[in-house]
C-alpha positions in Angstrom: 15.4 -21.1 15.7 14.1 -18.9 12.9 15.3 -18.3 9.4 14.8 -15.0 7.5 13.1 -14.7 4.1 13.3 -11.5 2.2 10.2 -10.4 0.3 10.5 -9.5 -3.3 8.2 -7.7 -5.8 5.6 -9.9 -7.5 6.5 -10.3 -11.2 5.2 -12.8 -13.7 8.6 -14.3 -14.4 9.5 -14.8 -10.7 6.1 -16.2 -9.8 5.8 -18.5 -12.9 6.8 -21.7 -11.1 4.0 -21.3 -8.6 1.2 -19.7 -10.5 0.0 -16.7 -12.5 0.0 -13.0 -11.8 -3.4 -11.4 -12.4 -3.1 -7.8 -13.5 -3.6 -5.4 -16.4 0.0 -4.8 -17.3 1.1 -4.2 -20.9 -1.3 -3.6 -23.7 -4.7 -5.3 -23.7 -5.2 -8.3 -26.0 -8.1 -6.5 -27.6 -10.5 -3.7 -27.2 -14.2 -4.5 -26.6 -17.4 -2.6 -25.7 -17.1 -0.1 -28.6 -13.4 0.3 -27.8 -13.9 1.5 -24.3 -12.7 -1.6 -22.4 -9.4 -3.4 -22.8 -9.5 -7.2 -22.4 -6.5 -8.8 -20.9 -7.4 -12.3 -22.0 -6.9 -15.7 -20.3 -4.5 -14.5 -17.6 -4.7 -17.7 -15.4 -4.6 -21.4 -15.7 -7.6 -22.5 -13.6 -7.6 -26.2 -12.7 -10.4 -27.8 -10.7 -9.7 -31.5 -11.4 -12.1 -34.0 -12.8 -14.4 -34.1 -9.7 -14.7 -30.4 -8.9 -16.2 -27.2 -10.2 -15.2 -23.5 -10.1 -16.6 -21.5 -7.3 -16.3 -17.8 -6.3 -16.1 -17.1 -2.5 -15.4 -13.9 -0.6 -12.7 -14.0 2.1 -12.3 -11.4 4.8 -8.9 -11.8 6.5 -7.3 -9.9 9.3 -4.5 -7.6 8.3 -1.0 -8.7 9.2 2.3 -6.8 9.3 6.0 -7.3 8.4 8.0 -8.8 9.8 5.6 -11.8 9.5 6.3 -15.2 11.2 5.6 -18.1 9.0 5.1 -21.4 10.7 2.7 -23.2 8.4 2.0 -23.6 4.7 -0.8 -25.5 2.9 -1.6 -26.8 -0.5 -4.6 -27.9 -2.5 -3.9 -31.1 -4.5 -7.2 -31.1 -6.3 -7.4 -27.5 -7.6 -5.9 -24.1 -8.3 -6.8 -21.1 -6.1 -7.0 -17.5 -7.3 -7.0 -14.5 -4.9 -8.2 -11.2 -6.3 -8.1 -8.3 -3.8 -11.2 -6.1 -3.6 -9.1 -3.1 -2.6 -6.0 -1.4 -4.0 -3.8 -2.6 -1.1 -0.8 -4.9 -1.5 -0.7 -8.3 0.2 2.0 -10.8 1.0 2.2 -14.1 -1.0 4.3 -16.9 0.3 5.0 -20.0 -1.8 7.3 -23.0 -1.8 8.3 -25.6 -4.3 7.6 -29.3 -3.4 10.5 -31.3 -2.1 9.5 -34.9 -2.0 6.0 -34.2 -0.6 7.1 -31.4 1.8 7.6 -27.7 1.1 11.1 -26.5 0.2 12.5 -23.1 1.3 9.7 -20.5 1.1 9.7 -17.5 -1.2 7.8 -14.3 -0.3 6.3 -11.8 -2.8 4.8 -8.4 -2.2 2.0 -7.6 -4.6 1.6 -4.1 -6.1 -1.8 -2.4 -6.0 -4.0 -4.0 -8.6 -2.3 -7.4 -8.7 -3.9 -10.7 -7.8 -2.6 -14.2 -8.1 -3.6 -17.7 -9.1 -1.8 -20.5 -7.4 -1.5 -23.6 -9.5 -2.8 -26.9 -8.2 -0.6 -28.5 -5.5 1.6 -25.4 -4.8 2.6 -25.0 -1.2 1.6 -21.5 0.0 1.1 -19.4 3.1 -2.3 -18.4 4.3 -4.0 -15.3 3.0 -2.0 -12.4 4.3 -3.3 -8.9 3.6 -1.1 -6.1 4.9 -4.0 -3.6 5.2 -7.6 -3.7 6.3 -10.2 -4.6 5.1 -8.5 -7.8 3.8 -11.4 -8.4 1.4 -10.7 -10.8 -1.5 -12.7 -12.6 -4.2 -11.4 -16.2 -4.3 -11.9 -18.5 -7.2 -11.2 -22.1 -6.3 -12.4 -25.7 -6.4 -15.7 -26.7 -5.0 -16.1 -30.4 -4.5 -16.6 -33.3 -2.0 -13.0 -34.6 -1.7 -10.5 -33.4 0.8 -8.5 -30.7 -0.9 -6.2 -29.4 1.9 -2.8 -30.5 3.1 -1.0 -28.6 5.9 2.7 -28.6 6.8 3.9 -27.1 10.0 7.6 -26.1 10.0 9.9 -27.2 12.7 11.9 -24.0 12.2 9.9 -20.8 11.8 10.6 -18.4 9.0 10.4 -14.6 9.4 9.4 -12.7 6.3 10.9 -9.3 6.1 10.3 -6.4 3.7 
C-alpha cells in the first residue's frame, strides 16, 4: 500500500516547524563592502550540541525524479543540518514532525532556484533528493564522536508527487 504526498513550494512560514529557509529574499539587513554586497544576516539557527562542532562537507547525490517513492526518513538528534545547493537547480525536501519518537505524516517541499535549507536538530527528514544533476551541495552539520543518526523505515510507502 502507498500513500500520496503532494509537494508544495518551500516558504519560510510553511517550513518554520522543521527548520530555516536559506535564501536572499526581501531586502538585505545591511549593505557591506562599500555598498556592493547585501548581507542577509543570521538566516539559520545552527545547533551542534555540547559535544560537537560545525563542519562543512560537500555531498554529491544522484538526481531523482517525481513521482518519488519515500520509504525511509532519518533524523540527527545531536545537531542541525544545512543543505546549500551549489547549482541553481531545485531539490525536494521531505520532513515530518515527531509523533512519540516516530515520524508523523511527511510533508514535501520543492525549493526554488537559489534556496537552501537548515533542518533543526531532531527533525525527521528524507535523504538528500536533488531533481537535477550534478546534485552538488555544501552541507553544514555536526562533527563529533557520538552517534547522530536515527532511521525510520515506513511500513507503508509514500509517493511524493509534484
